[in-house]
N, C-alpha and C positions, 0 to 999 in steps of 0.2 A: 490625472486619471481620466480615461475616455468614458463616454457615455455607456453605462453598463447595458441599458436596454437596447442600444443600437448594435451591439456586438453580435455577429452571426457566428455562434460557436460551431454549430453543426456544419454550416457551409464551409468554414475555415478548415475543419477536419477533413471534409470531403476533398477540397482543393489540395491540401497538403498530401493526402494519400495518393491522389492522382499524379502529382508532381514527383513524388518519391518513386512510384512504380513506372510511369511512362517516360519521365525525363531522366531521373537518376538511375533507373534500372534496379532499384532495391527489391529484394524478394522478401515476402512476409510469410512464406510457408503455406502449407495447405490448410484450408479451413477445418476446424475441429468438428467432428461428427459425433462426439461423445457428450452431448449436452444433457442426456438423461431424459429427454422428452419421449413421448409415446411414438414418435415417428422415426426414432433412431433404430438402425438395424445392427448397431455395434454395442459392445459392452460399455455401459456408462462408467465415468471416471469416479469410482467410489473411493473413499478415504481421503479426499481433498476437500478442505473447507476454505472459503475465501478469507484471505488474510491470516491463515494459520501459521503459527510459529513452530518451526521444526527444532527440536532439541538436539544439539550435537552431542554425540557420545565420545568424541575424541578427548584424549587427556588434556587437561589444562593446567598451567602452572599454579602452584599454591603460593599465597603471600606469606613470607617469613617475617614476622614482626620484629624479631631481634635484629636481623640484618637489614630490615626495611627494603626488601627486594623480593622478586618472585623466583621461586626455585621449582624445578620439576620434581614430582614425587618419585621416590625410588622404592624398590621392594625392600621390605624390612627383613633383616636377617633373623634366622632361627638359631636356637642353641646348637643344633646339629651341624651348622656351617662354620663353627669355630674349632680350632685345634684343641684336642683334649690330651690328657695325660696318657702316654703310651702310644701316641701316633707317630713317634719318630721312626720306629721300625717299619711301619706301613709306608712312610714316605720313602725310606731307603729301598724298599722292595718295588716301589712304583705303584702301589695300590692306592695312594692318597696324594693329592696335589698339595704342595706347600703353600699355595696362595688361596686365601679365603676358605681353607678347609674343604675344598671341593673333592668329594670322595668319588672313586670309580667303582665303588661297591657299597653295599649296605642300603641301597635305595635312596641315597641323597642326590638331589638334583642340583647342578651348579646354579648359582645365583645369576639371574639375567642382568646384564648391564643396562643402565637406563638409556632409553632411546634419545637421540638428539633431534629435537624438533625445531631447530633454528634458534634465533636470538630469543632470550628469555624476556618476557614482558607481560603486561596484563592481557588477559584473553580478549579477543575481539567480540563485540556485541552484535555486529552485523545489523545495526539499526537502520541503515539506508538500503539494505538488500531487499529485492522484490520478494513478495510473499505469493502464495498460491492464489491464482485467479481462474478457477475452473469455469468452463462455459456452461454453467448450470443456472443461469439467471431465470427468474420468473418471466421476464420480458421475452426471452428467446423461446421458451416453451409456449407461451400464449401466441406469439407471432407464428410459429411453425404450425400451430393448431388452427390458425385462422380466426382467432378470437379478438384480434385488435383491428379496429376500423381505420387502418392507416396503410398507405402504400407510397412508394417512391414515385414522384412525378417526373416523367420523361420529358424534360424541357431544358432550356438553356439556364434556368435558375436552379440553384441547389435547394430544393424544397421538397415537401411531402404533400400528399393529398389526403384529406380526411373523407371517409365514405359517409360520415354523418356530420351533423352540425356540432361543433365543439361545445357550444353552450348547452347542448342537450346531454352531454356526457356526465357520468357520475364521477366526480373528482375523487371521492373516497376510494373508488375502485381502481381507476385508471392511472392517476398521478403516482401512487406508490409503485405500480408496475413499471411505468416508464422510468422512474428514478432508479429502480433496480437494474435497469439495462445500461446505465451510464458507465459501468465498469467493463462493458463489452469492448473488445479490441478487434473484432471481425466485422466486415461489411456484409450485408447492409444493416446488421443489428445495431451497431454503434451509431450510425447516422440516423436511423429511424428513432432510436431512443433519445438521443440528444436533441434532435430537431423536434420530436414530439414534446419533450419537456419544455422547450422554448415556446412552442405554440400554446401549450396549456397554461404556462405562466403569464403569457402575454394577454390572454383573453379570460383568465380565471376570475380576477377581481376578488370579491368577498368569499368565493368558494375555496380559496387556497388556504386561508387561515385555519379552518377546522381540520385540515389534513396534515398539519405540521407534525403531530406525534407519530403518524404513520410513515413519515419520510426520514426519520432519524436513523433507523436501522439500515435502509439502503445507502444512505450517505455515509454512515460509519463503515459499512462493509466496503464501499468503494475506496475510502481513505485508507483502510487497513491493508489493502493490497500493496501499499507503498511503492506503487508504480508511478514514476513522475508524470507520464502521459495521462494516466487515469486521474491522478491528483489534480493536475491542472484543469482538466475538463470539469471535475467535480467542483473546484473552487469557482470557476466561471459561472456554473449553474447556481451555486450558492449565492453569488452576488446578484444574479437575476432574481432569485427567490426572495432576497431581502428587500429589493426595491419593487417587487411586483404588487405590493399592497400595503395598506396601513397596518401597523401593530404586528407585522410578521417578524420584524427584527426583534421586538420585545418578546415575542412568543418563543424565539430560539434561545433566549438567555438561559432558561432552566436546562437546556440540553448541551451547554458548552462542555460539560464533563465528558460527553460522548464524542464531540466533534473536534475539540481543540487539542487533545493529546498528540495526534499525528502532526498537526500544524506546529506544535512546539518542537517536534523532532526536526522538521525540515525548514524551520524558519530561517536559518542562516545558510541554507544551501543555495548560494547565489553563484552566478557565473562571473568570476573575477578575471577580467581581461586587461587590467591596468587602464591605460589611456586609449585603448582601442574602441572601436564602434561595433556594437552588437546589431547587425543588420536583421536579426531574427526577432526583434522585439514585437513585430506585428503578429508573430505566431503565438505569443503569450505562453511560452514554454519554460520561463524562468520560475522555478518553484518558489524560491525565496521572495521574489518580487510579487508573485501572485498571492502569497500568504499575507504579505504586508498590506496589500490592497484590500484583501478580504477582511482582515482584522479591523482596519480603519473603517470599512463600511459597517461592520458589526457594531463598532462603538458609536458611530453617528446615528444609526437607526435602532439601537438597542435600548435606548432610554437611559435613565440615570444610574441603573445598576449594571450597565454593560461593561464599563471599564474595569470595575473592581473584580468582576467575574473573569474577564479576559486576563487581567493581571495575575489572578490566582492560578490559572492554567498555563499561561505563557508569561513567566516572570520577566523576560527581557523585552516585553512589549512596552512602548512608550506612547502616551496619549497623543492623538492627532488633533484634538479639539483645543482651541485656544481658550484658556481660562481667563 
């Protein structure tokens, strides 16, 4: 594992985006203008919540216990759809169909045949599908309003400039705002938020520990988007948070129930290339490997109760500490 404190998360994101756009010619679409801030001239994107799960109303197969298989539900017949006594004459006259008792008169509607939806099997849970990530972060609103003392530095280095001394900032106010912006995917908001978090964690010291309860909801929201790019950035910043001061790893243990469920879902989502070489390791975009690193760091810095709490939320995790 590389030195967590030496990793430049924001700079790597900036370089990767530049290479994708300028060299590979990838298009990322137009920036969103529906952030909901007071400077927007368009209708805000109401009805979307970060990480919201959309319930599908499509028909799903039912499990038939006797046959131990899944079957598609069919419309239940009514008593009027069966042949009755005296229907023989109606069939001869052509007023009544001989199959399934489908009448051409009397107000009876033919029974609809079940739709074919493909091979029968258990319904898909879409656990790895991306969830909503609307551009309504608190960081974006504060930055557009000019309330954040930060700007991009125009130089050869991928860094930002602070308009005030970082040591004079109120961490209870600014650190949760910057953490809320790590789920941004548009520039310059993402670069400013990620780089701002790195600078605040590097110089925060003892001022970081009291703000831990305020950071849980932004971290949980970013993970709930289930976007691999957002999850990898969040995990790298979580690693920096754990090593940024003493007792921070132990302070995160009570909040494992909010942080670890998504990590349990993506823990085995690795890039399996056989005996090939993954030349993109430096980008740190392998979700499974990043989760394994983060959990190991949680265990080493979380104290004696860390492993049992990690094991409770991630049953497949194995201890990295030599007993």
